[in-house]
N, C-alpha and C positions, 0 to 999 in steps of 0.2 A: 757787337751788342746791334739787336734787332730790332726794326724801328715797328712798331705796330700802329702808328697813327701817328698824322700831320696834324697842324691847326695855322690857319692865316689868319690876321687881324685884319678886317673889314675896316673900310675910311668911314666916316657917317657920308659924305657924299657917294659914295656906290651906289649902281643902279642894278647889280646883277638881283635877281629872284632869288630870296630868302625860305626855303621850307624845312620848319623843323623835322628831326628825325628820331626815332628810338634805338638807334647807331645799331649795335650786330645784330638784335630781333627785326625790325624792321629791314633791315637790309638782306636778311636770309628771308624774311616775306616777302620782300617785292622780287627779290630772284623767284622764287617760286612762282609768284602772280606771274614773271614776264613770262616764263618759262610757258605755264597754262596757257595763257592770250595767242603763244604763238602754235599750240596744238589747237587754237580754235578758228587759224586761219584760212583753214580750208574750211571750214563753214564758212567762213564768212563768203571768199570765192564763191562757194555753189550757190547761197542762197542770194548774193548778188547775181548771178548768171542766171538762177529762175526767173527773175524777175524782168532779165534782157531776154527772156524766152520770144515773146513775139517779133522782135526787131530781130532776132537771130534767125527764126524763121524764114524772114525775108531776105536773109544774104548779111545780114549785120556779122561784124567778127565775133567773136565771144572773148570773155576774160580768160586767159591763158595762167600766166603767173601772180603770184601775189608775193611780198616782200614786206616784213616787217623791222622797223626800225625804231630804237627806243633814243628820243631824242629829248633831253634835257634843256635845250636853249629852243630859242625862237624858230618858228618857220616861217618861210616865205613865200607864200601862195602865188599860184600864177591866175592873177584875173580875168583871164582870156577864157577861163572856165567858168561856170557858175559854182561857185563855193558858198555852200549853206550852213550856219551858224546851228545850232543847237540849243537851247534853253531848256533845263530842268530845275521847275521851282525858283526860276527865278536867276539863276547860274549857270553861265556858261561849259557847255559839257565835252561836246563834239563838234567835229565839221567835217562835211562831205563836199566834196568836189568832182564833178562830170560833165563831159563835153558837153557844148549847146547844144548841137545839132542832134547829139546821141539824145536829148532828154527831150526836146523837142519832138523830134520819132516818137520815140517811145512813147511819150503823153500822150500822142494822138492815137498811138496803138489801143491804149487803156480807157482813154478817155472821149478819143475825139470819133470820129467817123470818117469815111472815106472822101464825102464830099466837104470835110472843111479846110478851109482857106488856107492858103500858105504862109509860116509867118515868118518875119526876120529873126532868127538867132542874135541879134543885135538887139532887140526888146526887152524889158524883163521878163523875170521866167510867172508864167501864167500859175493859177491856184492852180490846175492841175499838175502841173508841174512841182511846184509847191508838195502836192501831198506826193505825186510821185519820190521828190527825193525824200519824203519821211518816210515813204515805206522801203527806201533802201536803208536809211540810218536806223528803224526798227529793226528791220532782219540782221543787220550786223548786232545789233547790241545783244539780240538772243541769241547770239551765237557764243558771247562771252562768257566766262565762265561765272555761274552764282550771281547774275545781275537781274535784277528785277526792277523794272519803273514802272510807273504810273504813266500811261498814254496822254491822260487828260492832263497831267504836269509838264506836256511836251510842247515848246515852240518852235518854229524855225522863224530864221531871219533871211536875210541875202546878205554876202559881206560884198559891199558894194566899195572899198576901197583897198588898197593895198599895204593895210596894215599887216602886222607881223601876226603869225597863230601861237600862244605858249604851250604847244603839244608837249606830251608825256611819250606816246606810243603812236605812230603813224605807220598804218599798212597802203602798199602802195601796190594797184591792180593794174597789170599790163593787158592789151589786147595783144592779136595775134601780132606776130613779128612783121608779117606783111602792109598789116592796117596802118594806118597814117593817125588814126584815133588817138588824141592824148590818154593818158592813163586817169583811173580813176585814184581816189586818195580818200581813206578814211583816219580821223585823227580824233584821241582824243586828248583831255586833258588829268591832270592831276587831283581836280574836282571830282573827274567821273572815273577816278581808281580808287580812291576815298569811297565810292559806293561797293565796291566789290566787297564781299564777305570773307575774302582769307586776306585782307587787310589788317596789321597788326591792332588790335584794340584793346583798352581797358576794361575790362569784367569786374564788377563789384564779388567780392568773396558770398558763398552762398551762408544765409543765414544758420545759426544752428551747423559750424559746420565741423567743429571740434566732434559732436555728439556726433552725429552721421556716421563720420568715418569711425567712430569708435565702436557702432552699432555695426558698420561692416565689416568691418578687424574681426568682430564676434562672427561671423557668419562664414572666414576663411576656415575651409577643411582642415585637420591637424591629422597627424597620424599616433594613435596610444600604440605604446610596447607596453606587453607585459613580459615580466622577469618572473619565470615560474622554479629556476635553481639558480645555484651555484656549484662551483667545485674548488679546489685549492690543488695547487702542485708545484712544482718546481722548478725552474728554467730549466733546469737538466732533465726532466723527464717531458715539458712541454715541447723541448725541442727533438725528442725521440718519438713523439707520436706520430705513426704511420696510417691511414685507412685500414678500419679492421679492428683498431685497438681501442678499449674500452675506457671510460672517461667516468670514474663514481662522481654521482650526481647527486647534492643536497637538496630537498624542495624545500621553498620557502613553505614557512605555517602560513604567514599571510601576502602574497605576492605583488611586488611594488608595481605600480601603474603611472607609465611615465611620458611625457610629450619631449620629445630630445633627451633632455637629461633632466629634465624638474621632475622629482616625484610629487607625484599629485596625490595620489590615491594608494589603498590599500585594497587588493580584492583575494574572495577565495576560487578556485579552479571548481566546477563543478563538470559534469555532462547533460545534457541534454536534448532529447532526442535524438542520440548520437551525434550531436553536435557541443565543442568544447565551450565554454563560456563562461564569464569571471564575472564574480558581484562584487560589487563592492560594501566595504565595509569599513572604510576611515577615509575620511579626506583628509588629506595631511597639512595644507595651507588655502585657508578659506583663499587669502588676499591673491591668490595668484590665480584663484578664479575669475575676479573680475578685473 
């Protein structure tokens, strides 16, 4: 006996997060979604490196590899880096981590000047660093398939405590092996995955669906067969027929016009400007035409 599913009874004091699913349909949709997300990871890496280009030109290492992990459980961030939380329409949807020194150096290139005073990486991120983190996140989000967010509804906050992150997908971007810079992380949760258009959705049927289907079915092309005549023969004579033999044929006075095996019309055969035509003389069954 093959087991296709299992169920476990959860206790009332269970602390695991529970998310309703649509069984097979959602499982297949999520498998396709994660495959599409994986195909987007190179774009995420490229757009992040393009934002790092000002300090890469100064000798900073570039990001070389990216890895996607599906993590249904919580993720423990390293708060020695700057972790930014992204809120969309009041809901937490994503996180981004970056090394503080890298962020400070990059923000100086984008928003500072050569005469800007040195700043300790232990201080809270500046407004310029928040703007830069938002650019990182928006660039990565644009690389995801079929995702459109209103930038005006996006807010960033700094993760200040070692609280766990309940992420569903995590991308880890590593710098060159000879570099000692901590990797960047981009994390998204179930809330953001639900915004992707290829998630299973409940769609209302179209109005007058039956009438529309009926109208569409009438536009499907069909093949008409016109039967010109018939011949009667025995099985013995039929088995003896060879190429070149003549088979007597009795023409129909009214040729049946058929769709598959359904006799719909009777017709007479004529020639018109050298072309054989069939002129309908009788409709066999009006109900078959509706």
